C-alpha positions as CSV (number, residue, x, y, z in Angstrom):
1,M,91.8,104.4,30.2
2,N,92.6,108.1,30.1
3,E,94.6,107.7,33.3
4,L,96.7,105.0,31.6
5,I,97.4,107.2,28.6
6,I,98.3,110.1,30.9
7,A,100.6,107.9,32.9
8,F,102.4,106.7,29.8
9,G,102.7,110.3,28.6
10,L,104.2,111.3,31.9
11,F,106.7,108.4,31.6
12,L,107.8,109.5,28.1
13,F,108.1,113.1,29.3
14,I,110.3,112.3,32.2
15,E,112.5,110.0,30.1
16,G,112.8,112.6,27.4
17,V,113.8,115.3,29.8
18,L,116.5,113.1,31.4
19,Y,118.0,112.3,28.0
20,A,117.8,116.0,26.9
21,L,119.4,117.3,30.0
22,F,121.9,114.6,30.8
23,P,122.8,112.7,27.5
24,S,126.3,111.7,28.5
25,K,125.2,110.5,32.0
26,M,122.4,108.5,30.5
27,K,124.8,106.8,28.0
28,N,127.2,105.9,30.9
29,M,124.3,104.6,33.0
30,L,123.2,102.3,30.1
31,K,126.7,101.0,29.6
32,K,126.9,100.1,33.3
33,I,123.7,98.0,33.1
34,D,125.8,95.2,31.5
35,L,127.7,94.9,34.8
36,I,124.5,94.1,36.8
37,K,123.5,90.4,37.2
38,D,120.3,89.3,35.6
39,S,119.0,88.2,39.0
40,Q,119.6,91.6,40.5
41,L,117.8,93.3,37.6
42,R,114.9,90.8,37.9
43,S,114.7,91.5,41.7
44,G,114.8,95.2,41.3
45,G,112.1,95.1,38.5
46,L,109.9,93.0,40.7
47,I,110.3,95.3,43.7
48,F,109.5,98.4,41.6
49,A,106.5,96.6,40.0
50,L,105.1,95.8,43.5
51,I,105.7,99.3,44.7
52,G,103.9,100.7,41.7
53,F,101.0,98.1,42.1
54,F,100.5,99.1,45.8
55,I,100.6,102.8,45.0
56,I,97.9,102.3,42.3
57,W,95.9,100.0,44.6
58,Y,96.1,102.6,47.4
59,F,94.8,105.4,45.3
60,I,92.0,103.4,43.6
61,N,90.6,102.3,47.0
């Protein structure tokens, strides 16, 4: 459970640093997300979820 909390903290840290260093670029990126089709977002999310799952699975075993 500690690892999950640490991972979530790392996620928040990285997101915070990006918004602190590049606020205008982050705003532009979020505006452009409306141009992407739902199916493309779903596919990308699934791919990243699978990559994350296999990384976790690799390091646990």
